[in-house]
DOROSE-53220 format. One record per residue (C-alpha): residue in one letter; chain; x, y, z. Coordinates in Angstrom, 2 decimals, decimal comma. Layout:
N
A A X Y Z
...
//
This chain:
180
M A 310,81 72,02 23,40
S A 311,99 71,78 19,79
M A 315,30 73,42 20,78
S A 316,05 70,65 23,30
I A 315,21 67,97 20,72
W A 317,57 69,70 18,29
R A 320,30 69,81 20,96
A A 319,79 66,15 21,82
G A 319,99 65,24 18,13
A A 323,14 67,31 17,65
A A 324,73 65,74 20,73
A A 323,86 62,24 19,51
L A 325,29 63,02 16,09
A A 328,49 64,39 17,62
L A 328,83 61,36 19,89
T A 328,29 59,03 16,94
G A 330,96 60,88 14,99
L A 333,41 60,64 17,88
V A 332,79 56,95 18,41
N A 332,93 56,09 14,70
G A 335,90 58,37 14,12
G A 337,80 56,72 16,95
Q A 336,96 53,28 15,59
A A 338,02 54,29 12,11
L A 341,31 55,60 13,44
A A 341,88 52,49 15,54
A A 340,98 50,16 12,69
G A 342,60 52,30 10,00
P A 345,99 51,91 8,41
C A 347,81 54,01 11,05
S A 351,05 52,66 12,39
P A 354,00 54,08 14,28
S A 356,02 56,44 12,17
P A 359,08 55,04 10,41
A A 360,89 57,66 12,48
H A 359,51 56,21 15,74
E A 362,88 54,69 16,65
A A 364,60 58,01 15,96
F A 362,14 59,82 18,24
D A 362,80 57,25 20,98
V A 366,57 57,61 20,67
Q A 366,34 61,42 20,55
G A 364,16 61,35 23,66
L A 366,73 59,21 25,47
K A 369,59 61,44 24,34
S A 367,74 64,51 25,59
E A 366,89 62,83 28,90
L A 370,56 61,97 29,39
M A 371,61 65,51 28,48
V A 369,16 67,02 30,99
T A 370,39 64,55 33,60
A A 374,03 65,36 32,86
L A 373,45 69,09 33,18
S A 371,28 68,78 36,30
C A 373,41 66,21 38,08
N A 376,92 67,27 37,05
A A 377,45 64,13 34,96
Q A 378,83 65,66 31,76
E A 381,66 63,11 31,52
K A 379,16 60,24 31,54
Y A 377,09 61,99 28,88
N A 380,19 62,53 26,73
S A 381,04 58,82 27,06
F A 377,52 57,94 25,92
V A 377,77 60,24 22,88
I A 381,19 58,89 21,91
K A 380,11 55,26 22,26
F A 376,92 55,70 20,20
R A 378,02 58,52 17,88
N A 377,14 56,63 14,66
K A 373,71 55,60 15,94
L A 372,92 59,11 17,19
T A 374,01 60,62 13,87
N A 371,93 58,13 11,86
E A 368,83 58,76 13,94
E A 369,32 62,52 13,58
H A 369,31 62,03 9,78
V A 366,06 60,05 10,08
L A 364,49 62,87 12,10
N A 365,68 65,46 9,57
T A 364,05 63,43 6,79
Y A 360,85 63,02 8,81
F A 360,53 66,75 9,49
R A 361,47 67,67 5,90
T A 358,89 65,25 4,48
T A 356,20 66,24 6,95
Y A 356,67 70,01 7,20
G A 358,45 71,02 3,98
R A 359,76 74,58 4,23
N A 358,94 74,69 7,94
A A 360,95 71,55 8,68
Q A 363,85 73,19 10,49
R A 361,57 75,34 12,64
Q A 359,38 72,35 13,53
H A 362,42 70,21 14,30
D A 363,91 72,95 16,49
D A 360,56 73,38 18,25
Y A 360,42 69,64 18,91
I A 363,95 69,57 20,39
T A 363,18 72,61 22,56
Q A 359,85 71,19 23,77
L A 361,51 67,84 24,47
A A 364,19 69,42 26,66
N A 361,60 71,63 28,37
V A 359,23 68,81 29,37
Q A 362,13 66,70 30,59
S A 363,66 69,60 32,56
E A 360,27 70,38 34,06
R A 359,95 66,77 35,17
G A 363,35 67,10 36,85
L A 362,28 70,27 38,63
H A 359,16 68,54 39,96
S A 361,22 65,60 41,21
G A 363,56 67,86 43,15
T A 366,59 66,19 44,72
A A 365,23 62,74 43,87
F A 365,73 63,43 40,16
C A 369,47 62,71 40,16
Q A 369,01 59,63 42,31
Q A 366,37 58,33 39,90
R A 368,09 59,18 36,61
I A 371,86 58,99 37,05
S A 371,76 55,17 36,87
M A 370,62 55,46 33,24
F A 374,22 56,25 32,29
D A 375,42 52,98 33,80
E A 372,64 51,15 31,96
V A 373,34 52,64 28,53
L A 377,11 52,40 28,77
V A 376,97 48,60 29,16
L A 374,83 48,19 26,02
D A 376,69 46,37 23,27
S A 375,17 47,70 20,08
A A 373,12 50,40 18,40
S A 370,23 47,94 18,26
D A 370,47 47,50 22,03
L A 370,31 51,28 22,42
S A 367,14 51,43 20,32
S A 365,51 48,68 22,38
Y A 366,54 50,40 25,60
A A 365,17 53,76 24,43
Q A 361,88 52,18 23,43
A A 361,52 50,36 26,76
K A 362,29 53,39 28,96
D A 359,62 55,77 30,16
I A 361,00 58,75 28,27
L A 358,77 61,81 28,30
Q A 357,98 63,21 24,84
P A 356,15 66,48 24,08
A A 354,05 64,81 21,35
S A 353,58 61,51 19,56
Y A 353,99 61,18 15,82
L A 352,04 58,71 13,70
T A 352,11 58,17 9,97
C A 348,89 57,00 8,40
T A 348,70 55,58 4,92
A A 345,61 56,71 3,04
P A 343,63 54,02 1,24
N A 344,59 53,47 -2,40
R A 342,54 55,41 -4,92
P A 340,14 53,45 -7,10
A A 341,72 52,19 -10,31
R A 341,61 54,66 -13,18
P A 340,93 53,80 -16,77
A A 343,89 52,28 -18,65
A A 344,89 55,72 -20,03
S A 347,24 56,25 -17,09
T A 350,14 53,82 -16,81
T A 352,00 55,43 -13,93
T A 351,51 54,12 -10,44
R A 351,58 56,18 -7,31
A A 352,62 55,26 -3,83
P A 349,81 55,63 -1,31
A A 349,57 59,12 0,17
R A 350,73 59,54 3,75
R A 349,09 61,68 6,34
T A 350,84 62,56 9,57
V A 348,86 63,06 12,75
R A 350,46 64,90 15,68
S A 348,73 64,29 18,96
//
């Protein structure tokens, strides 16, 4: 009998921790990563590349890359910075893994769609090629249902309590990245 009471207590404690932990995360200082836009644009670029390769639309993909070359290059720099800041020495490996996983999940989606994939996705080229600006491309990428292998959030840790006046340097709040 005491074992079942212990189990019930442990289960209640675990449930309380899950509920409170979820509330803390929801109410905490987490916000989309500063690289969120770069992830959206990279996801769109990858989706268009998979579509081009699967649907024999390489010319349309090349037109997209030429039109938005500066935006794509800038967002790639943002991603490089994100991975370098987040993963340090493992940044390149993590970035490469992300790009590979992104292409894999998008290709897999295409395989599951079968012949309907090209019919569903080829129109994206017409949509992106009429966009006027890099800002329009970002908005389009954010609004599209682009499959990503993971989501990236940056959470700012609470400021540390004030120290005695002996220290005059200030620190930026620490950042913690959560990959879900």
